[in-house]
C-alpha positions in Angstrom: -49.5 -99.4 -125.8 -45.9 -99.7 -126.9 -43.6 -100.2 -123.9 -41.0 -97.8 -125.2 -43.0 -94.6 -124.9 -40.9 -93.2 -122.1 -37.4 -94.4 -123.1 -35.0 -91.6 -122.6 -32.1 -91.0 -125.1 -29.6 -90.8 -122.2 -29.3 -92.6 -119.0 -32.6 -92.0 -117.1 -32.7 -89.8 -114.0 -34.5 -92.6 -112.1 -34.8 -96.3 -112.5 -36.3 -99.3 -110.7 -34.0 -102.4 -110.5 -36.2 -105.4 -109.8 -34.4 -108.3 -108.1 -31.6 -108.1 -105.5 -29.7 -111.1 -106.8 -26.2 -111.2 -108.2 -27.0 -109.3 -111.4 -29.5 -106.9 -109.8 -27.0 -105.8 -107.1 -24.3 -105.1 -109.6 -26.6 -103.2 -111.9 -28.2 -101.2 -109.1 -24.8 -100.1 -107.9 -23.6 -99.2 -111.5 -26.7 -97.1 -112.2 -26.4 -95.4 -108.8 -22.7 -94.6 -109.4 -23.6 -93.3 -112.9 -25.8 -90.7 -111.3 -29.2 -92.4 -111.7 -31.6 -92.3 -108.7 -32.2 -96.0 -108.2 -34.6 -98.0 -106.0 -34.1 -101.7 -105.7 -37.2 -103.9 -105.6 -37.0 -107.2 -103.6 -39.4 -109.6 -102.0 -37.1 -111.3 -99.5 -37.8 -109.8 -96.0 -34.3 -110.6 -94.7 -32.7 -108.9 -97.7 -34.9 -105.9 -97.3 -34.1 -105.5 -93.6 -30.4 -106.1 -94.0 -30.2 -103.8 -97.1 -32.0 -100.9 -95.5 -29.9 -101.2 -92.4 -26.5 -101.9 -94.0 -26.7 -101.1 -97.7 -26.1 -103.5 -100.6 -22.6 -104.8 -101.3 -20.3 -106.5 -103.8 -17.5 -108.4 -102.0 -14.3 -106.3 -102.0 -16.2 -103.0 -102.2 -17.8 -100.7 -99.6 -21.5 -101.1 -99.0 -23.7 -98.7 -101.1 -26.9 -97.1 -99.7 -29.7 -97.5 -102.1 -33.4 -97.5 -101.2 -34.8 -101.1 -101.1 -38.5 -101.4 -101.4 -40.7 -104.5 -100.9 -42.0 -106.0 -104.1 -45.4 -106.5 -102.5 -45.8 -102.7 -102.0 -44.1 -101.7 -105.3 -46.3 -99.6 -107.6 -44.3 -99.0 -110.8 -44.4 -95.5 -112.2 -45.0 -95.9 -116.0 -42.5 -93.1 -116.6 -39.7 -94.9 -114.8 -37.7 -97.5 -116.7 -37.6 -101.0 -115.1 -34.3 -102.9 -115.1 -35.6 -106.5 -114.7 -33.0 -108.8 -113.0 -35.3 -111.5 -111.6 -35.2 -115.3 -112.2 -37.4 -116.5 -115.0 -39.9 -118.2 -112.7 -40.7 -114.9 -111.2 -41.2 -113.0 -114.5 -45.0 -113.6 -114.8 -45.6 -112.3 -111.3 -43.6 -109.2 -112.0 -45.2 -108.5 -115.4 -48.6 -108.5 -113.7 -47.6 -105.4 -111.8 -45.9 -103.4 -114.6 -48.1 -101.0 -116.7 -48.2 -101.8 -120.4 -46.6 -98.5 -121.3 -43.6 -99.0 -119.0 -40.1 -99.4 -120.5 -38.7 -102.8 -119.4 -35.0 -103.5 -119.8 -34.3 -107.1 -119.0 -30.9 -108.3 -117.8 -31.6 -111.9 -117.0 -31.1 -115.4 -118.2 -33.4 -117.6 -120.2 -36.4 -117.0 -122.5 -39.9 -115.9 -121.6 -42.4 -115.3 -124.5 -44.6 -113.0 -122.4 -41.6 -110.9 -121.5 -40.2 -110.9 -125.0 -43.5 -109.5 -126.3 -43.1 -106.5 -124.0 -39.4 -105.9 -124.5 -38.9 -103.8 -127.6 -36.2 -101.3 -126.6 -33.0 -102.3 -124.8 -31.8 -105.5 -123.2 -28.6 -106.7 -121.6 -26.9 -110.1 -121.3 -24.6 -110.7 -118.3 -21.7 -113.0 -118.8 -20.0 -112.5 -115.5 -20.5 -115.0 -112.7 -21.7 -113.6 -109.3 -22.7 -115.6 -106.3 -25.3 -113.9 -104.2 -26.0 -114.5 -100.5 -29.6 -115.9 -100.3 -30.4 -113.9 -97.2 -28.7 -110.5 -97.6 -28.2 -108.2 -100.6 -24.5 -109.0 -101.0 -22.9 -110.7 -103.9 -19.4 -111.9 -104.9 -18.1 -111.7 -108.4 -16.4 -115.1 -108.9 -15.6 -114.7 -112.5 -15.3 -111.5 -114.4 -17.1 -111.0 -117.7 -19.1 -108.7 -119.9 -22.4 -106.9 -120.1 -23.6 -107.1 -123.7 -26.1 -104.3 -124.1 -28.1 -102.8 -126.9 -31.4 -102.9 -128.8 -33.4 -105.9 -127.7 -34.7 -106.9 -131.2 -32.1 -105.1 -133.3 -34.2 -102.0 -133.9 -31.8 -99.2 -135.1 -34.1 -96.7 -133.5 -32.6 -97.6 -130.1 -29.0 -97.6 -131.0 -28.3 -94.1 -129.7 -30.0 -94.8 -126.4 -28.2 -98.1 -126.0 -24.8 -96.5 -126.7 -25.5 -93.5 -124.4 -26.7 -95.7 -121.5 -23.7 -97.9 -121.8 -21.3 -95.0 -122.0 -22.7 -93.6 -118.8 -22.5 -97.0 -117.1 -19.0 -97.9 -118.5 -16.9 -96.4 -115.7 -18.9 -97.9 -112.8 -19.1 -101.3 -114.6 -15.3 -101.4 -115.3 -14.6 -100.6 -111.6 -16.5 -103.7 -110.7 -14.6 -105.9 -113.2 -17.4 -105.9 -115.7 -16.6 -105.0 -119.4 -19.4 -103.0 -121.1 -19.9 -104.1 -124.7 -22.4 -102.4 -127.0 -24.2 -104.5 -129.6 -26.7 -103.3 -132.2 -28.7 -106.5 -131.6 -28.7 -108.4 -128.3 -30.4 -111.5 -129.6 -27.3 -113.5 -130.8 -25.7 -113.0 -127.4 -28.9 -114.0 -125.6 -29.1 -117.2 -127.7 -25.5 -118.1 -127.0 -26.0 -117.5 -123.3 -29.0 -119.9 -123.5 -26.8 -122.5 -125.2 -24.4 -122.5 -122.3 -26.9 -122.0 -119.5 -29.0 -124.9 -120.7 -25.9 -127.2 -120.7 -24.4 -126.0 -117.4 -27.2 -125.4 -115.1 -29.3 -128.6 -115.1 -26.2 -130.9 -114.7 -24.3 -128.8 -112.2 -27.3 -127.9 -110.0 -28.9 -131.3 -109.9 -25.5 -133.1 -109.3 -24.5 -130.6 -106.7 -21.1 -129.7 -108.3 -19.3 -126.5 -109.2 -18.7 -125.4 -112.7 -15.2 -126.8 -112.9 -16.4 -130.3 -112.1 -18.5 -130.2 -115.3 -15.1 -130.3 -117.1 -13.2 -132.8 -114.8 -15.8 -135.4 -113.7 -16.1 -137.8 -116.6 -19.8 -138.5 -116.3 -20.7 -134.8 -115.7 -18.5 -133.9 -118.6 -20.1 -136.5 -120.9 -23.6 -135.0 -120.3 -22.4 -131.4 -120.4 -20.8 -132.0 -123.8 -23.8 -133.8 -125.1 -26.1 -130.9 -124.1 -23.8 -128.3 -125.5 -23.6 -130.1 -128.8 -27.3 -130.6 -129.0 -28.1 -127.0 -128.0 -25.9 -125.6 -130.8 -27.4 -128.0 -133.3 -30.9 -126.8 -132.4 -29.9 -123.2 -133.0 -28.4 -124.2 -136.3 -31.6 -126.1 -137.2 -33.7 -122.9 -136.7 -31.1 -120.6 -138.3 -30.7 -118.6 -135.1 -27.5 -116.4 -135.1 -25.1 -116.9 -132.3 -22.4 -114.6 -131.0 -19.2 -115.0 -129.1 -19.4 -115.2 -125.3 -16.2 -116.5 -123.7 -13.0 -117.6 -125.6 -14.7 -119.3 -128.7 -17.4 -118.7 -131.2 -20.2 -121.4 -130.8 -19.2 -122.9 -134.2 -15.7 -123.4 -132.9 -17.1 -125.0 -129.8 -19.1 -127.4 -131.9 -16.0 -128.3 -133.9 -14.0 -128.9 -130.7 -16.8 -131.2 -129.4 -16.3 -133.3 -132.5 -12.6 -133.8 -131.9 -12.1 -136.6 -129.4 -8.4 -135.9 -129.1 -8.9 -132.2 -128.2 -12.1 -131.7 -126.2 -11.1 -133.5 -122.9 -7.6 -131.9 -122.7 -9.1 -128.5 -123.5 -11.7 -129.0 -120.8 -9.1 -129.8 -118.2 -7.2 -126.7 -119.3 -10.2 -124.4 -118.5 -11.4 -126.2 -115.4 -9.1 -124.5 -112.9 -10.5 -121.0 -113.8 -14.0 -122.2 -113.0 -13.2 -123.8 -109.6 -15.5 -122.4 -106.9 -17.9 -120.9 -109.3 -21.5 -122.0 -109.4 -24.4 -121.7 -111.9 -27.3 -119.4 -111.1 -29.5 -122.4 -110.5 -27.3 -123.9 -107.9 -29.3 -122.9 -104.9 -32.7 -123.3 -106.6 -32.7 -127.0 -107.2 -32.6 -127.8 -103.5 -35.7 -125.5 -103.1 -37.6 -127.4 -105.7 -37.8 -124.7 -108.3 -35.6 -124.0 -111.4 -35.4 -122.1 -114.6 -35.2 -125.2 -116.7 -38.4 -124.4 -118.5 -36.8 -121.1 -119.6 -33.6 -122.9 -120.6 -34.0 -126.5 -121.8 -37.8 -126.2 -122.2 -37.3 -123.3 -124.6 -34.8 -125.3 -126.6 -37.2 -128.3 -126.8 -39.9 -126.0 -128.0 -37.5 -124.5 -130.6 -36.6 -128.0 -131.8 -40.3 -128.7 -132.3 -42.3 -131.9 -132.1 -40.7 -133.3 -135.2 -37.3 -133.2 -133.6 -36.3 -135.5 -130.8 -33.5 -133.5 -129.1 -33.1 -136.5 -126.9 -30.4 -135.2 -124.5 -32.5 -132.2 -123.4 -35.6 -134.4 -123.0 -33.8 -136.9 -120.9 -32.3 -134.2 -118.6 -35.6 -132.5 -118.2 -37.4 -135.8 -117.5 -35.0 -136.9 -114.8 -34.7 -133.5 -113.2 -38.5 -133.1 -113.1 -38.7 -136.5 -111.4 -36.1 -135.5 -108.8 -37.8 -132.1 -108.2 -41.3 -133.8 -107.8 -39.8 -136.2 -105.3 -38.1 -133.4 -103.4 -34.7 -135.0 -103.8 -31.7 -132.9 -103.0 -28.7 -132.3 -105.4 -26.5 -135.4 -105.5 -24.1 -137.1 -107.9 -26.6 -140.0 -108.2 -28.4 -137.7 -110.6 -25.7 -138.4 -113.2 -26.2 -142.2 -112.8 -29.9 -141.8 -113.2 -29.4 -139.9 -116.5 -27.4 -142.9 -117.7 -30.1 -145.3 -116.7 -32.8 -143.1 -118.4 -30.6 -143.0 -121.6 -30.3 -146.7 -121.6 -27.0 -146.7 -123.5 -28.3 -144.4 -126.2 -25.8 -141.6 -125.4 -22.7 -142.8 -127.1 
């Protein structure tokens, strides 16, 4: 069955938000404040206990009381839309529980083919940065940004629903410092977010650095720029449209990366605004699990066997070796990338 059978033209009366991470907490609060009866679905026992006793919270705001239900006991109602805010490595487990006729609205990072096949109505791309406590349902927005929201595959049938949902959520989102932006097709924003995530996350998480150090540490910056350049090239190779997230269009970013006189000074200019912000994979690498397959793996598959995409392949090879060995994030990761490249990255 089609998974959009029960999509309502206006904001639904009820919704299940799956995943009490940085995005999930923000979206659960926004839906709640917009008048939707929300329940938050989470698997962490400590988050469940703390949330049911104290509510969920965004730093700087009062706690909000929303029912938090254990994922293990969750039985999705096929008539209730599901706002999916989980990490990519949990997606397959979540999909096993969701009826085929359910409406799934993902607001997460990365690409998952099984999820894409079941997402035909609405989707969101979050460009704000929020750092979630791993043990309690509390998050801190460390960099304000946008929620790009609209039809998942550009189907005009869902434009009215997308606009109405976002209109209802606009006030709550703006109060949190999140700018709602409707788009008739989410895919270009999703692809651009992938370009950036796949350049930022493996380097920053494995090296144990914050996002600003990607722009100030010469070795980290070298690999970050190389990934960014290659990721944009892969999208161009496959004629995949990209949209603007952040100050520049991806084509402008690609041009800047080709200007040796400009790229380093510009990186240093933007670095202070990223100090103390961390990628969503920052805590995962130390646990031995990452979303790299949904980021860099997806790009490698896009490039195809006939294309080398050497930078992504080197980063995935070294990161996989570190994860298999149980190594913790450390700056030596950057040195090992250099050894693996053998001087080919010039």
